[in-house]
C-alpha positions in Angstrom: -82.9 17.1 12.5 -82.3 16.6 16.2 -83.6 18.7 19.1 -80.2 20.2 19.8 -79.8 21.6 16.3 -83.3 23.0 16.3 -82.7 24.7 19.6 -79.4 26.3 18.4 -81.3 27.7 15.2 -84.0 29.2 17.4 -81.5 30.8 19.7 -79.4 32.1 16.8 -82.5 33.6 15.2 -83.5 35.2 18.4 -80.0 36.7 18.8 -80.0 38.1 15.3 -83.3 40.0 15.6 -83.0 43.7 16.2 -84.5 44.3 19.7 -82.2 47.3 20.5 -84.4 49.8 18.9 -87.2 48.8 21.2 -85.0 49.0 24.3 -83.3 52.3 23.5 -86.5 54.1 22.3 -88.0 55.2 25.5 -90.1 58.0 26.7 -87.3 59.2 29.1 -85.8 61.7 26.7 -87.1 64.9 24.9 -85.3 66.1 21.7 -84.7 69.8 21.8 -83.3 72.5 19.5 -81.6 75.6 20.8 -79.1 78.3 20.5 -75.9 78.6 22.6 -76.0 81.8 24.6 -72.8 81.5 26.7 -69.7 79.2 27.0 -68.8 78.0 30.4 -65.7 76.0 31.7 -65.4 72.2 31.2 -67.4 72.1 27.9 -70.6 73.4 29.4 -72.9 75.9 27.8 -76.0 78.0 28.5 -78.5 76.8 25.9 -81.7 78.8 25.0 -84.4 76.3 23.9 -86.1 77.3 20.6 -88.1 74.1 19.8 -89.2 71.2 22.0 -92.1 68.6 22.0 -92.6 69.9 25.6 -94.1 73.4 25.4 -92.9 74.4 28.8 -89.3 74.0 27.8 -89.4 76.6 24.9 -87.7 79.8 25.9 -86.0 78.4 28.9 -82.2 78.4 29.5 -80.6 75.0 30.3 -77.2 73.9 31.3 -75.8 71.9 28.3 -72.8 69.7 28.1 -71.2 67.9 25.1 -72.2 64.3 24.6 -70.7 61.2 22.9 -68.7 61.8 19.8 -68.8 65.7 20.1 -66.7 65.4 23.3 -64.5 62.6 21.8 -63.6 64.5 18.8 -63.7 67.9 20.6 -66.1 69.6 18.3 -66.1 73.3 19.0 -69.3 75.0 20.0 -69.4 78.9 20.1 -72.1 81.3 21.3 -74.7 81.8 18.6 -74.4 78.2 17.3 -77.6 76.2 16.7 -77.5 72.9 18.5 -79.6 69.9 18.9 -79.8 67.6 22.0 -81.9 65.9 24.5 -83.2 66.5 28.0 -84.1 63.7 30.5 -87.5 63.8 32.0 -85.9 63.4 35.5 -83.8 66.6 35.2 -85.3 69.4 33.0 -82.6 71.9 33.8 -79.7 70.0 32.1 -79.3 68.9 28.5 -76.8 66.9 26.4 -75.7 68.4 23.1 -75.5 65.9 20.3 -75.3 68.0 17.2 -74.0 71.5 16.1 -75.5 73.0 13.1 -73.3 74.7 10.5 -75.9 77.5 10.0 -75.9 80.5 12.4 -78.9 81.7 14.3 -81.2 84.1 12.4 -82.7 85.9 15.4 -81.1 89.0 16.8 -80.8 89.6 20.5 
């Protein structure tokens, strides 16, 4: 086999290896769970954080917006819904909502 074919095989094998998980998995985001307290205009929400890997975020209210497929398919989020999302380490006052649970919050305000 010639050098050109060997080079093409190496390049193809390198292209087919999954390196996207290493690139996208970074320490810039914190996963959060919370409850929607208030609906605001332009698909924005006040989210009260109930669980987070960062203890300082628990109990805080963040400004949340819908992200990705939730915005695309216009998933409705109402006050009292349990949501999951992420917070960037660069702006700890805003979050992106990525999932709305079908269960209602169990705590009473």
